[in-house]
Structures are given as structure tokens and as C-alpha cells.
mmCIF file of the N, C-alpha and C atoms, coordinates in Angstrom:
data_MODEL
# 
_entry.id   MODEL 
# 
loop_
_atom_site.group_PDB 
_atom_site.id 
_atom_site.type_symbol 
_atom_site.label_atom_id 
_atom_site.label_alt_id 
_atom_site.label_comp_id 
_atom_site.label_asym_id 
_atom_site.label_entity_id 
_atom_site.label_seq_id 
_atom_site.pdbx_PDB_ins_code 
_atom_site.Cartn_x 
_atom_site.Cartn_y 
_atom_site.Cartn_z 
_atom_site.occupancy 
_atom_site.B_iso_or_equiv 
_atom_site.pdbx_formal_charge 
_atom_site.auth_seq_id 
_atom_site.auth_comp_id 
_atom_site.auth_asym_id 
_atom_site.auth_atom_id 
_atom_site.pdbx_PDB_model_num 
ATOM 1   N N  . UNK A 1 1  ? 11.086 -14.408 9.021   1.00 0.00 ? 1  UNK A N  1 
ATOM 2   C CA . UNK A 1 1  ? 12.278 -13.831 8.418   1.00 0.00 ? 1  UNK A CA 1 
ATOM 3   C C  . UNK A 1 1  ? 12.931 -14.876 7.498   1.00 0.00 ? 1  UNK A C  1 
ATOM 4   N N  . UNK A 1 2  ? 13.172 -14.512 6.261   1.00 0.00 ? 2  UNK A N  1 
ATOM 5   C CA . UNK A 1 2  ? 13.787 -15.411 5.293   1.00 0.00 ? 2  UNK A CA 1 
ATOM 6   C C  . UNK A 1 2  ? 15.298 -15.283 5.401   1.00 0.00 ? 2  UNK A C  1 
ATOM 7   N N  . UNK A 1 3  ? 15.942 -16.423 5.590   1.00 0.00 ? 3  UNK A N  1 
ATOM 8   C CA . UNK A 1 3  ? 17.394 -16.438 5.685   1.00 0.00 ? 3  UNK A CA 1 
ATOM 9   C C  . UNK A 1 3  ? 17.995 -16.576 4.299   1.00 0.00 ? 3  UNK A C  1 
ATOM 10  N N  . UNK A 1 4  ? 18.931 -15.708 3.968   1.00 0.00 ? 4  UNK A N  1 
ATOM 11  C CA . UNK A 1 4  ? 19.569 -15.782 2.666   1.00 0.00 ? 4  UNK A CA 1 
ATOM 12  C C  . UNK A 1 4  ? 20.720 -16.785 2.707   1.00 0.00 ? 4  UNK A C  1 
ATOM 13  N N  . UNK A 1 5  ? 20.726 -17.666 1.734   1.00 0.00 ? 5  UNK A N  1 
ATOM 14  C CA . UNK A 1 5  ? 21.773 -18.680 1.639   1.00 0.00 ? 5  UNK A CA 1 
ATOM 15  C C  . UNK A 1 5  ? 23.091 -18.022 1.267   1.00 0.00 ? 5  UNK A C  1 
ATOM 16  N N  . UNK A 1 6  ? 24.177 -18.545 1.855   1.00 0.00 ? 6  UNK A N  1 
ATOM 17  C CA . UNK A 1 6  ? 25.496 -18.049 1.471   1.00 0.00 ? 6  UNK A CA 1 
ATOM 18  C C  . UNK A 1 6  ? 25.771 -18.421 0.013   1.00 0.00 ? 6  UNK A C  1 
ATOM 19  N N  . UNK A 1 7  ? 26.582 -17.643 -0.622  1.00 0.00 ? 7  UNK A N  1 
ATOM 20  C CA . UNK A 1 7  ? 26.949 -17.901 -2.011  1.00 0.00 ? 7  UNK A CA 1 
ATOM 21  C C  . UNK A 1 7  ? 27.889 -19.112 -2.046  1.00 0.00 ? 7  UNK A C  1 
ATOM 22  N N  . UNK A 1 8  ? 27.582 -20.072 -2.867  1.00 0.00 ? 8  UNK A N  1 
ATOM 23  C CA . UNK A 1 8  ? 28.430 -21.255 -3.013  1.00 0.00 ? 8  UNK A CA 1 
ATOM 24  C C  . UNK A 1 8  ? 28.767 -21.453 -4.483  1.00 0.00 ? 8  UNK A C  1 
ATOM 25  N N  . UNK A 1 9  ? 29.892 -22.080 -4.716  1.00 0.00 ? 9  UNK A N  1 
ATOM 26  C CA . UNK A 1 9  ? 30.345 -22.351 -6.083  1.00 0.00 ? 9  UNK A CA 1 
ATOM 27  C C  . UNK A 1 9  ? 30.684 -23.832 -6.169  1.00 0.00 ? 9  UNK A C  1 
ATOM 28  N N  . UNK A 1 10 ? 30.184 -24.489 -7.205  1.00 0.00 ? 10 UNK A N  1 
ATOM 29  C CA . UNK A 1 10 ? 30.423 -25.912 -7.386  1.00 0.00 ? 10 UNK A CA 1 
ATOM 30  C C  . UNK A 1 10 ? 31.006 -26.187 -8.766  1.00 0.00 ? 10 UNK A C  1 
ATOM 31  N N  . UNK A 1 11 ? 31.812 -27.220 -8.833  1.00 0.00 ? 11 UNK A N  1 
ATOM 32  C CA . UNK A 1 11 ? 32.342 -27.694 -10.111 1.00 0.00 ? 11 UNK A CA 1 
ATOM 33  C C  . UNK A 1 11 ? 31.264 -28.492 -10.826 1.00 0.00 ? 11 UNK A C  1 
ATOM 34  N N  . UNK A 1 12 ? 31.096 -28.209 -12.096 1.00 0.00 ? 12 UNK A N  1 
ATOM 35  C CA . UNK A 1 12 ? 30.155 -28.945 -12.944 1.00 0.00 ? 12 UNK A CA 1 
ATOM 36  C C  . UNK A 1 12 ? 30.974 -29.729 -13.963 1.00 0.00 ? 12 UNK A C  1 
ATOM 37  N N  . UNK A 1 13 ? 30.662 -31.005 -14.099 1.00 0.00 ? 13 UNK A N  1 
ATOM 38  C CA . UNK A 1 13 ? 31.311 -31.843 -15.102 1.00 0.00 ? 13 UNK A CA 1 
ATOM 39  C C  . UNK A 1 13 ? 30.356 -31.938 -16.295 1.00 0.00 ? 13 UNK A C  1 
ATOM 40  N N  . UNK A 1 14 ? 30.849 -31.514 -17.456 1.00 0.00 ? 14 UNK A N  1 
ATOM 41  C CA . UNK A 1 14 ? 30.076 -31.604 -18.700 1.00 0.00 ? 14 UNK A CA 1 
ATOM 42  C C  . UNK A 1 14 ? 30.677 -32.697 -19.569 1.00 0.00 ? 14 UNK A C  1 
ATOM 43  N N  . UNK A 1 15 ? 29.818 -33.559 -20.077 1.00 0.00 ? 15 UNK A N  1 
ATOM 44  C CA . UNK A 1 15 ? 30.274 -34.616 -20.981 1.00 0.00 ? 15 UNK A CA 1 
ATOM 45  C C  . UNK A 1 15 ? 29.347 -34.668 -22.179 1.00 0.00 ? 15 UNK A C  1 
ATOM 46  N N  . UNK A 1 16 ? 29.932 -34.717 -23.365 1.00 0.00 ? 16 UNK A N  1 
ATOM 47  C CA . UNK A 1 16 ? 29.117 -34.866 -24.562 1.00 0.00 ? 16 UNK A CA 1 
ATOM 48  C C  . UNK A 1 16 ? 28.456 -36.229 -24.543 1.00 0.00 ? 16 UNK A C  1 
ATOM 49  N N  . UNK A 1 17 ? 27.204 -36.275 -24.951 1.00 0.00 ? 17 UNK A N  1 
ATOM 50  C CA . UNK A 1 17 ? 26.457 -37.537 -25.007 1.00 0.00 ? 17 UNK A CA 1 
ATOM 51  C C  . UNK A 1 17 ? 27.056 -38.406 -26.107 1.00 0.00 ? 17 UNK A C  1 
ATOM 52  N N  . UNK A 1 18 ? 27.468 -39.641 -25.763 1.00 0.00 ? 18 UNK A N  1 
ATOM 53  C CA . UNK A 1 18 ? 28.087 -40.506 -26.774 1.00 0.00 ? 18 UNK A CA 1 
ATOM 54  C C  . UNK A 1 18 ? 27.092 -41.152 -27.748 1.00 0.00 ? 18 UNK A C  1 
ATOM 55  N N  . UNK A 1 19 ? 25.823 -41.203 -27.392 1.00 0.00 ? 19 UNK A N  1 
ATOM 56  C CA . UNK A 1 19 ? 24.817 -41.836 -28.251 1.00 0.00 ? 19 UNK A CA 1 
ATOM 57  C C  . UNK A 1 19 ? 24.606 -40.978 -29.495 1.00 0.00 ? 19 UNK A C  1 
ATOM 58  N N  . UNK A 1 20 ? 24.844 -41.529 -30.692 1.00 0.00 ? 20 UNK A N  1 
ATOM 59  C CA . UNK A 1 20 ? 24.686 -40.749 -31.921 1.00 0.00 ? 20 UNK A CA 1 
ATOM 60  C C  . UNK A 1 20 ? 23.272 -40.196 -32.119 1.00 0.00 ? 20 UNK A C  1 
ATOM 61  N N  . UNK A 1 21 ? 22.272 -40.832 -31.525 1.00 0.00 ? 21 UNK A N  1 
ATOM 62  C CA . UNK A 1 21 ? 20.907 -40.321 -31.625 1.00 0.00 ? 21 UNK A CA 1 
ATOM 63  C C  . UNK A 1 21 ? 20.730 -39.008 -30.869 1.00 0.00 ? 21 UNK A C  1 
ATOM 64  N N  . UNK A 1 22 ? 21.674 -38.692 -29.971 1.00 0.00 ? 22 UNK A N  1 
ATOM 65  C CA . UNK A 1 22 ? 21.615 -37.458 -29.188 1.00 0.00 ? 22 UNK A CA 1 
ATOM 66  C C  . UNK A 1 22 ? 22.858 -36.605 -29.431 1.00 0.00 ? 22 UNK A C  1 
ATOM 67  N N  . UNK A 1 23 ? 23.337 -36.604 -30.657 1.00 0.00 ? 23 UNK A N  1 
ATOM 68  C CA . UNK A 1 23 ? 24.511 -35.816 -31.019 1.00 0.00 ? 23 UNK A CA 1 
ATOM 69  C C  . UNK A 1 23 ? 24.278 -34.352 -30.645 1.00 0.00 ? 23 UNK A C  1 
ATOM 70  N N  . UNK A 1 24 ? 25.269 -33.745 -30.023 1.00 0.00 ? 24 UNK A N  1 
ATOM 71  C CA . UNK A 1 24 ? 25.170 -32.345 -29.616 1.00 0.00 ? 24 UNK A CA 1 
ATOM 72  C C  . UNK A 1 24 ? 24.698 -32.165 -28.186 1.00 0.00 ? 24 UNK A C  1 
ATOM 73  N N  . UNK A 1 25 ? 24.088 -33.187 -27.601 1.00 0.00 ? 25 UNK A N  1 
ATOM 74  C CA . UNK A 1 25 ? 23.616 -33.103 -26.219 1.00 0.00 ? 25 UNK A CA 1 
ATOM 75  C C  . UNK A 1 25 ? 24.793 -33.201 -25.254 1.00 0.00 ? 25 UNK A C  1 
ATOM 76  N N  . UNK A 1 26 ? 24.605 -32.608 -24.081 1.00 0.00 ? 26 UNK A N  1 
ATOM 77  C CA . UNK A 1 26 ? 25.595 -32.688 -23.011 1.00 0.00 ? 26 UNK A CA 1 
ATOM 78  C C  . UNK A 1 26 ? 24.927 -33.178 -21.735 1.00 0.00 ? 26 UNK A C  1 
ATOM 79  N N  . UNK A 1 27 ? 25.645 -34.017 -20.992 1.00 0.00 ? 27 UNK A N  1 
ATOM 80  C CA . UNK A 1 27 ? 25.248 -34.446 -19.658 1.00 0.00 ? 27 UNK A CA 1 
ATOM 81  C C  . UNK A 1 27 ? 26.025 -33.609 -18.664 1.00 0.00 ? 27 UNK A C  1 
ATOM 82  N N  . UNK A 1 28 ? 25.397 -33.239 -17.555 1.00 0.00 ? 28 UNK A N  1 
ATOM 83  C CA . UNK A 1 28 ? 26.036 -32.404 -16.538 1.00 0.00 ? 28 UNK A CA 1 
ATOM 84  C C  . UNK A 1 28 ? 25.845 -33.033 -15.170 1.00 0.00 ? 28 UNK A C  1 
ATOM 85  N N  . UNK A 1 29 ? 26.896 -32.989 -14.371 1.00 0.00 ? 29 UNK A N  1 
ATOM 86  C CA . UNK A 1 29 ? 26.814 -33.495 -13.001 1.00 0.00 ? 29 UNK A CA 1 
ATOM 87  C C  . UNK A 1 29 ? 27.625 -32.594 -12.082 1.00 0.00 ? 29 UNK A C  1 
ATOM 88  N N  . UNK A 1 30 ? 27.289 -32.661 -10.791 1.00 0.00 ? 30 UNK A N  1 
ATOM 89  C CA . UNK A 1 30 ? 27.976 -31.873 -9.769  1.00 0.00 ? 30 UNK A CA 1 
ATOM 90  C C  . UNK A 1 30 ? 28.507 -32.860 -8.734  1.00 0.00 ? 30 UNK A C  1 
ATOM 91  N N  . UNK A 1 31 ? 29.803 -33.169 -8.772  1.00 0.00 ? 31 UNK A N  1 
ATOM 92  C CA . UNK A 1 31 ? 30.351 -34.191 -7.876  1.00 0.00 ? 31 UNK A CA 1 
ATOM 93  C C  . UNK A 1 31 ? 30.113 -33.924 -6.386  1.00 0.00 ? 31 UNK A C  1 
ATOM 94  N N  . UNK A 1 32 ? 30.071 -32.682 -5.971  1.00 0.00 ? 32 UNK A N  1 
ATOM 95  C CA . UNK A 1 32 ? 29.878 -32.351 -4.558  1.00 0.00 ? 32 UNK A CA 1 
ATOM 96  C C  . UNK A 1 32 ? 28.440 -32.590 -4.094  1.00 0.00 ? 32 UNK A C  1 
ATOM 97  N N  . UNK A 1 33 ? 27.519 -32.760 -5.043  1.00 0.00 ? 33 UNK A N  1 
ATOM 98  C CA . UNK A 1 33 ? 26.103 -32.955 -4.719  1.00 0.00 ? 33 UNK A CA 1 
ATOM 99  C C  . UNK A 1 33 ? 25.652 -34.279 -5.341  1.00 0.00 ? 33 UNK A C  1 
ATOM 100 N N  . UNK A 1 34 ? 25.816 -35.384 -4.629  1.00 0.00 ? 34 UNK A N  1 
ATOM 101 C CA . UNK A 1 34 ? 25.494 -36.701 -5.192  1.00 0.00 ? 34 UNK A CA 1 
ATOM 102 C C  . UNK A 1 34 ? 24.073 -36.762 -5.760  1.00 0.00 ? 34 UNK A C  1 
ATOM 103 N N  . UNK A 1 35 ? 23.985 -37.252 -6.980  1.00 0.00 ? 35 UNK A N  1 
ATOM 104 C CA . UNK A 1 35 ? 22.688 -37.396 -7.629  1.00 0.00 ? 35 UNK A CA 1 
ATOM 105 C C  . UNK A 1 35 ? 22.189 -36.140 -8.319  1.00 0.00 ? 35 UNK A C  1 
ATOM 106 N N  . UNK A 1 36 ? 22.956 -35.059 -8.257  1.00 0.00 ? 36 UNK A N  1 
ATOM 107 C CA . UNK A 1 36 ? 22.558 -33.817 -8.925  1.00 0.00 ? 36 UNK A CA 1 
ATOM 108 C C  . UNK A 1 36 ? 23.044 -33.891 -10.372 1.00 0.00 ? 36 UNK A C  1 
ATOM 109 N N  . UNK A 1 37 ? 22.107 -34.226 -11.255 1.00 0.00 ? 37 UNK A N  1 
ATOM 110 C CA . UNK A 1 37 ? 22.413 -34.465 -12.665 1.00 0.00 ? 37 UNK A CA 1 
ATOM 111 C C  . UNK A 1 37 ? 21.417 -33.729 -13.553 1.00 0.00 ? 37 UNK A C  1 
ATOM 112 N N  . UNK A 1 38 ? 21.850 -33.397 -14.747 1.00 0.00 ? 38 UNK A N  1 
ATOM 113 C CA . UNK A 1 38 ? 20.942 -32.832 -15.736 1.00 0.00 ? 38 UNK A CA 1 
ATOM 114 C C  . UNK A 1 38 ? 21.562 -33.022 -17.113 1.00 0.00 ? 38 UNK A C  1 
ATOM 115 N N  . UNK A 1 39 ? 20.911 -32.487 -18.123 1.00 0.00 ? 39 UNK A N  1 
ATOM 116 C CA . UNK A 1 39 ? 21.426 -32.560 -19.486 1.00 0.00 ? 39 UNK A CA 1 
ATOM 117 C C  . UNK A 1 39 ? 20.804 -31.429 -20.290 1.00 0.00 ? 39 UNK A C  1 
ATOM 118 N N  . UNK A 1 40 ? 21.300 -31.247 -21.499 1.00 0.00 ? 40 UNK A N  1 
ATOM 119 C CA . UNK A 1 40 ? 20.729 -30.237 -22.376 1.00 0.00 ? 40 UNK A CA 1 
ATOM 120 C C  . UNK A 1 40 ? 21.054 -30.530 -23.825 1.00 0.00 ? 40 UNK A C  1 
ATOM 121 N N  . UNK A 1 41 ? 20.287 -29.938 -24.728 1.00 0.00 ? 41 UNK A N  1 
ATOM 122 C CA . UNK A 1 41 ? 20.453 -30.162 -26.161 1.00 0.00 ? 41 UNK A CA 1 
ATOM 123 C C  . UNK A 1 41 ? 21.746 -29.554 -26.694 1.00 0.00 ? 41 UNK A C  1 
ATOM 124 N N  . UNK A 1 42 ? 22.392 -28.710 -25.887 1.00 0.00 ? 42 UNK A N  1 
ATOM 125 C CA . UNK A 1 42 ? 23.708 -28.165 -26.218 1.00 0.00 ? 42 UNK A CA 1 
ATOM 126 C C  . UNK A 1 42 ? 24.392 -27.782 -24.905 1.00 0.00 ? 42 UNK A C  1 
ATOM 127 N N  . UNK A 1 43 ? 25.635 -27.331 -24.988 1.00 0.00 ? 43 UNK A N  1 
ATOM 128 C CA . UNK A 1 43 ? 26.420 -27.012 -23.796 1.00 0.00 ? 43 UNK A CA 1 
ATOM 129 C C  . UNK A 1 43 ? 25.737 -25.946 -22.946 1.00 0.00 ? 43 UNK A C  1 
ATOM 130 N N  . UNK A 1 44 ? 25.285 -24.886 -23.582 1.00 0.00 ? 44 UNK A N  1 
ATOM 131 C CA . UNK A 1 44 ? 24.668 -23.778 -22.862 1.00 0.00 ? 44 UNK A CA 1 
ATOM 132 C C  . UNK A 1 44 ? 23.395 -24.210 -22.133 1.00 0.00 ? 44 UNK A C  1 
ATOM 133 N N  . UNK A 1 45 ? 22.557 -24.997 -22.811 1.00 0.00 ? 45 UNK A N  1 
ATOM 134 C CA . UNK A 1 45 ? 21.312 -25.465 -22.196 1.00 0.00 ? 45 UNK A CA 1 
ATOM 135 C C  . UNK A 1 45 ? 21.612 -26.414 -21.032 1.00 0.00 ? 45 UNK A C  1 
ATOM 136 N N  . UNK A 1 46 ? 22.634 -27.244 -21.181 1.00 0.00 ? 46 UNK A N  1 
ATOM 137 C CA . UNK A 1 46 ? 23.013 -28.140 -20.083 1.00 0.00 ? 46 UNK A CA 1 
ATOM 138 C C  . UNK A 1 46 ? 23.446 -27.329 -18.859 1.00 0.00 ? 46 UNK A C  1 
ATOM 139 N N  . UNK A 1 47 ? 24.170 -26.229 -19.072 1.00 0.00 ? 47 UNK A N  1 
ATOM 140 C CA . UNK A 1 47 ? 24.599 -25.390 -17.951 1.00 0.00 ? 47 UNK A CA 1 
ATOM 141 C C  . UNK A 1 47 ? 23.419 -24.684 -17.288 1.00 0.00 ? 47 UNK A C  1 
ATOM 142 N N  . UNK A 1 48 ? 22.479 -24.211 -18.080 1.00 0.00 ? 48 UNK A N  1 
ATOM 143 C CA . UNK A 1 48 ? 21.263 -23.594 -17.514 1.00 0.00 ? 48 UNK A CA 1 
ATOM 144 C C  . UNK A 1 48 ? 20.503 -24.629 -16.685 1.00 0.00 ? 48 UNK A C  1 
ATOM 145 N N  . UNK A 1 49 ? 20.355 -25.827 -17.229 1.00 0.00 ? 49 UNK A N  1 
ATOM 146 C CA . UNK A 1 49 ? 19.592 -26.876 -16.549 1.00 0.00 ? 49 UNK A CA 1 
ATOM 147 C C  . UNK A 1 49 ? 20.268 -27.341 -15.265 1.00 0.00 ? 49 UNK A C  1 
ATOM 148 N N  . UNK A 1 50 ? 21.604 -27.479 -15.275 1.00 0.00 ? 50 UNK A N  1 
ATOM 149 C CA . UNK A 1 50 ? 22.276 -27.954 -14.073 1.00 0.00 ? 50 UNK A CA 1 
ATOM 150 C C  . UNK A 1 50 ? 22.267 -26.869 -12.994 1.00 0.00 ? 50 UNK A C  1 
ATOM 151 N N  . UNK A 1 51 ? 22.300 -25.614 -13.385 1.00 0.00 ? 51 UNK A N  1 
ATOM 152 C CA . UNK A 1 51 ? 22.208 -24.543 -12.389 1.00 0.00 ? 51 UNK A CA 1 
ATOM 153 C C  . UNK A 1 51 ? 20.850 -24.609 -11.680 1.00 0.00 ? 51 UNK A C  1 
ATOM 154 N N  . UNK A 1 52 ? 19.794 -24.830 -12.450 1.00 0.00 ? 52 UNK A N  1 
ATOM 155 C CA . UNK A 1 52 ? 18.469 -24.971 -11.857 1.00 0.00 ? 52 UNK A CA 1 
ATOM 156 C C  . UNK A 1 52 ? 18.417 -26.199 -10.942 1.00 0.00 ? 52 UNK A C  1 
ATOM 157 N N  . UNK A 1 53 ? 19.028 -27.299 -11.386 1.00 0.00 ? 53 UNK A N  1 
ATOM 158 C CA . UNK A 1 53 ? 19.046 -28.517 -10.570 1.00 0.00 ? 53 UNK A CA 1 
ATOM 159 C C  . UNK A 1 53 ? 19.786 -28.280 -9.254  1.00 0.00 ? 53 UNK A C  1 
ATOM 160 N N  . UNK A 1 54 ? 20.884 -27.544 -9.291  1.00 0.00 ? 54 UNK A N  1 
ATOM 161 C CA . UNK A 1 54 ? 21.640 -27.232 -8.071  1.00 0.00 ? 54 UNK A CA 1 
ATOM 162 C C  . UNK A 1 54 ? 20.792 -26.375 -7.140  1.00 0.00 ? 54 UNK A C  1 
ATOM 163 N N  . UNK A 1 55 ? 20.128 -25.367 -7.674  1.00 0.00 ? 55 UNK A N  1 
ATOM 164 C CA . UNK A 1 55 ? 19.283 -24.507 -6.842  1.00 0.00 ? 55 UNK A CA 1 
ATOM 165 C C  . UNK A 1 55 ? 18.196 -25.318 -6.141  1.00 0.00 ? 55 UNK A C  1 
ATOM 166 N N  . UNK A 1 56 ? 17.549 -26.219 -6.866  1.00 0.00 ? 56 UNK A N  1 
ATOM 167 C CA . UNK A 1 56 ? 16.507 -27.066 -6.276  1.00 0.00 ? 56 UNK A CA 1 
ATOM 168 C C  . UNK A 1 56 ? 17.090 -28.026 -5.240  1.00 0.00 ? 56 UNK A C  1 
ATOM 169 N N  . UNK A 1 57 ? 18.245 -28.589 -5.535  1.00 0.00 ? 57 UNK A N  1 
ATOM 170 C CA . UNK A 1 57 ? 18.926 -29.498 -4.613  1.00 0.00 ? 57 UNK A CA 1 
ATOM 171 C C  . UNK A 1 57 ? 19.199 -28.774 -3.291  1.00 0.00 ? 57 UNK A C  1 
ATOM 172 N N  . UNK A 1 58 ? 19.744 -27.549 -3.383  1.00 0.00 ? 58 UNK A N  1 
ATOM 173 C CA . UNK A 1 58 ? 20.064 -26.782 -2.176  1.00 0.00 ? 58 UNK A CA 1 
ATOM 174 C C  . UNK A 1 58 ? 18.799 -26.381 -1.415  1.00 0.00 ? 58 UNK A C  1 
ATOM 175 N N  . UNK A 1 59 ? 17.745 -26.024 -2.136  1.00 0.00 ? 59 UNK A N  1 
ATOM 176 C CA . UNK A 1 59 ? 16.474 -25.704 -1.481  1.00 0.00 ? 59 UNK A CA 1 
ATOM 177 C C  . UNK A 1 59 ? 15.948 -26.904 -0.699  1.00 0.00 ? 59 UNK A C  1 
ATOM 178 N N  . UNK A 1 60 ? 16.061 -28.093 -1.277  1.00 0.00 ? 60 UNK A N  1 
ATOM 179 C CA . UNK A 1 60 ? 15.619 -29.309 -0.589  1.00 0.00 ? 60 UNK A CA 1 
ATOM 180 C C  . UNK A 1 60 ? 16.444 -29.554 0.674   1.00 0.00 ? 60 UNK A C  1 
ATOM 181 N N  . UNK A 1 61 ? 17.756 -29.347 0.580   1.00 0.00 ? 61 UNK A N  1 
ATOM 182 C CA . UNK A 1 61 ? 18.600 -29.509 1.765   1.00 0.00 ? 61 UNK A CA 1 
ATOM 183 C C  . UNK A 1 61 ? 18.181 -28.543 2.866   1.00 0.00 ? 61 UNK A C  1 
ATOM 184 N N  . UNK A 1 62 ? 17.978 -27.284 2.489   1.00 0.00 ? 62 UNK A N  1 
ATOM 185 C CA . UNK A 1 62 ? 17.583 -26.268 3.470   1.00 0.00 ? 62 UNK A CA 1 
ATOM 186 C C  . UNK A 1 62 ? 16.236 -26.604 4.097   1.00 0.00 ? 62 UNK A C  1 
ATOM 187 N N  . UNK A 1 63 ? 15.292 -27.035 3.280   1.00 0.00 ? 63 UNK A N  1 
ATOM 188 C CA . UNK A 1 63 ? 13.953 -27.350 3.776   1.00 0.00 ? 63 UNK A CA 1 
ATOM 189 C C  . UNK A 1 63 ? 13.971 -28.496 4.781   1.00 0.00 ? 63 UNK A C  1 
ATOM 190 N N  . UNK A 1 64 ? 14.921 -29.418 4.608   1.00 0.00 ? 64 UNK A N  1 
ATOM 191 C CA . UNK A 1 64 ? 15.005 -30.546 5.529   1.00 0.00 ? 64 UNK A CA 1 
ATOM 192 C C  . UNK A 1 64 ? 16.009 -30.302 6.656   1.00 0.00 ? 64 UNK A C  1 
ATOM 193 N N  . UNK A 1 65 ? 16.569 -29.089 6.703   1.00 0.00 ? 65 UNK A N  1 
ATOM 194 C CA . UNK A 1 65 ? 17.483 -28.732 7.789   1.00 0.00 ? 65 UNK A CA 1 
ATOM 195 C C  . UNK A 1 65 ? 18.875 -29.306 7.654   1.00 0.00 ? 65 UNK A C  1 
ATOM 196 N N  . UNK A 1 66 ? 19.210 -29.793 6.483   1.00 0.00 ? 66 UNK A N  1 
ATOM 197 C CA . UNK A 1 66 ? 20.545 -30.353 6.260   1.00 0.00 ? 66 UNK A CA 1 
ATOM 198 C C  . UNK A 1 66 ? 21.523 -29.253 5.859   1.00 0.00 ? 66 UNK A C  1 
ATOM 199 N N  . UNK A 1 67 ? 22.806 -29.433 6.158   1.00 0.00 ? 67 UNK A N  1 
ATOM 200 C CA . UNK A 1 67 ? 23.798 -28.415 5.812   1.00 0.00 ? 67 UNK A CA 1 
ATOM 201 C C  . UNK A 1 67 ? 24.056 -28.350 4.311   1.00 0.00 ? 67 UNK A C  1 
ATOM 202 N N  . UNK A 1 68 ? 24.439 -27.185 3.855   1.00 0.00 ? 68 UNK A N  1 
ATOM 203 C CA . UNK A 1 68 ? 24.832 -26.989 2.457   1.00 0.00 ? 68 UNK A CA 1 
ATOM 204 C C  . UNK A 1 68 ? 26.286 -27.441 2.341   1.00 0.00 ? 68 UNK A C  1 
ATOM 205 N N  . UNK A 1 69 ? 26.566 -28.432 1.491   1.00 0.00 ? 69 UNK A N  1 
ATOM 206 C CA . UNK A 1 69 ? 27.934 -28.945 1.409   1.00 0.00 ? 69 UNK A CA 1 
ATOM 207 C C  . UNK A 1 69 ? 28.900 -27.966 0.762   1.00 0.00 ? 69 UNK A C  1 
ATOM 208 N N  . UNK A 1 70 ? 30.109 -27.953 1.292   1.00 0.00 ? 70 UNK A N  1 
ATOM 209 C CA . UNK A 1 70 ? 31.208 -27.250 0.637   1.00 0.00 ? 70 UNK A CA 1 
ATOM 210 C C  . UNK A 1 70 ? 31.816 -28.209 -0.373  1.00 0.00 ? 70 UNK A C  1 
ATOM 211 N N  . UNK A 1 71 ? 32.509 -27.644 -1.325  1.00 0.00 ? 71 UNK A N  1 
ATOM 212 C CA . UNK A 1 71 ? 33.150 -28.489 -2.328  1.00 0.00 ? 71 UNK A CA 1 
ATOM 213 C C  . UNK A 1 71 ? 34.581 -28.773 -1.895  1.00 0.00 ? 71 UNK A C  1 
ATOM 214 N N  . UNK A 1 72 ? 34.949 -30.040 -1.951  1.00 0.00 ? 72 UNK A N  1 
ATOM 215 C CA . UNK A 1 72 ? 36.307 -30.462 -1.619  1.00 0.00 ? 72 UNK A CA 1 
ATOM 216 C C  . UNK A 1 72 ? 36.810 -31.344 -2.754  1.00 0.00 ? 72 UNK A C  1 
ATOM 217 N N  . UNK A 1 73 ? 37.098 -30.707 -3.870  1.00 0.00 ? 73 UNK A N  1 
ATOM 218 C CA . UNK A 1 73 ? 37.502 -31.445 -5.065  1.00 0.00 ? 73 UNK A CA 1 
ATOM 219 C C  . UNK A 1 73 ? 38.866 -30.954 -5.501  1.00 0.00 ? 73 UNK A C  1 
ATOM 220 N N  . UNK A 1 74 ? 39.711 -31.901 -5.804  1.00 0.00 ? 74 UNK A N  1 
ATOM 221 C CA . UNK A 1 74 ? 41.024 -31.572 -6.382  1.00 0.00 ? 74 UNK A CA 1 
ATOM 222 C C  . UNK A 1 74 ? 41.022 -32.097 -7.802  1.00 0.00 ? 74 UNK A C  1 
ATOM 223 N N  . UNK A 1 75 ? 41.233 -31.213 -8.747  1.00 0.00 ? 75 UNK A N  1 
ATOM 224 C CA . UNK A 1 75 ? 41.257 -31.626 -10.148 1.00 0.00 ? 75 UNK A CA 1 
ATOM 225 C C  . UNK A 1 75 ? 42.694 -31.885 -10.554 1.00 0.00 ? 75 UNK A C  1 
ATOM 226 N N  . UNK A 1 76 ? 42.951 -33.098 -11.027 1.00 0.00 ? 76 UNK A N  1 
ATOM 227 C CA . UNK A 1 76 ? 44.285 -33.496 -11.419 1.00 0.00 ? 76 UNK A CA 1 
ATOM 228 C C  . UNK A 1 76 ? 44.224 -34.145 -12.794 1.00 0.00 ? 76 UNK A C  1 
ATOM 229 N N  . UNK A 1 77 ? 45.086 -33.736 -13.672 1.00 0.00 ? 77 UNK A N  1 
ATOM 230 C CA . UNK A 1 77 ? 45.166 -34.380 -14.982 1.00 0.00 ? 77 UNK A CA 1 
ATOM 231 C C  . UNK A 1 77 ? 46.293 -35.386 -14.982 1.00 0.00 ? 77 UNK A C  1 
ATOM 232 N N  . UNK A 1 78 ? 46.082 -36.498 -15.660 1.00 0.00 ? 78 UNK A N  1 
ATOM 233 C CA . UNK A 1 78 ? 47.150 -37.494 -15.783 1.00 0.00 ? 78 UNK A CA 1 
ATOM 234 C C  . UNK A 1 78 ? 47.378 -37.794 -17.258 1.00 0.00 ? 78 UNK A C  1 
ATOM 235 N N  . UNK A 1 79 ? 48.566 -38.196 -17.561 1.00 0.00 ? 79 UNK A N  1 
ATOM 236 C CA . UNK A 1 79 ? 48.905 -38.602 -18.924 1.00 0.00 ? 79 UNK A CA 1 
ATOM 237 C C  . UNK A 1 79 ? 49.158 -40.095 -18.933 1.00 0.00 ? 79 UNK A C  1 
ATOM 238 N N  . UNK A 1 80 ? 48.591 -40.779 -19.891 1.00 0.00 ? 80 UNK A N  1 
ATOM 239 C CA . UNK A 1 80 ? 48.834 -42.235 -19.980 1.00 0.00 ? 80 UNK A CA 1 
ATOM 240 C C  . UNK A 1 80 ? 49.272 -42.604 -21.384 1.00 0.00 ? 80 UNK A C  1 
# 
């Protein structure tokens, strides 16, 4: 019997690549999943790629019997 994973939602941080040789590229990370990183040639591709990376990350956790992490992130903006 295949167990269906509960639906989870994670914050993705998108950052434009600062290297001029990769203008237009975006880096993506998921703070709740350490080491879950990806990138793409544009914003949309980076989001597609990071979603795939998250799915694989969660599959690996499940395969090894580890719990699926909940997200505990507070987003705060500061002015300096």
C-alpha cells in the first residue's frame, strides 16, 4: 500500500544571480530544507527546478524513514 504524503508548503527564496555572465539567472533555496538548492535561466525555470528539488528531497526523507519537516519561518523586513 502506497502512503500518500501530506500536502506541505515551503517558502522559496529567489535571488538574481549577481555574476554578469549569468544575467537573468535565478538561484533558489528552501530554508526549511537545508541544502535544497537549485537555479534556472529565468525566474519561472528556477521555480520549476526548485519544486522538483523539493519533491526529490522529500522522497529521500521518506525513503530513509525521516520525518517531513514543517516550516517554522518568520519573515520580517527591516529598514536601515
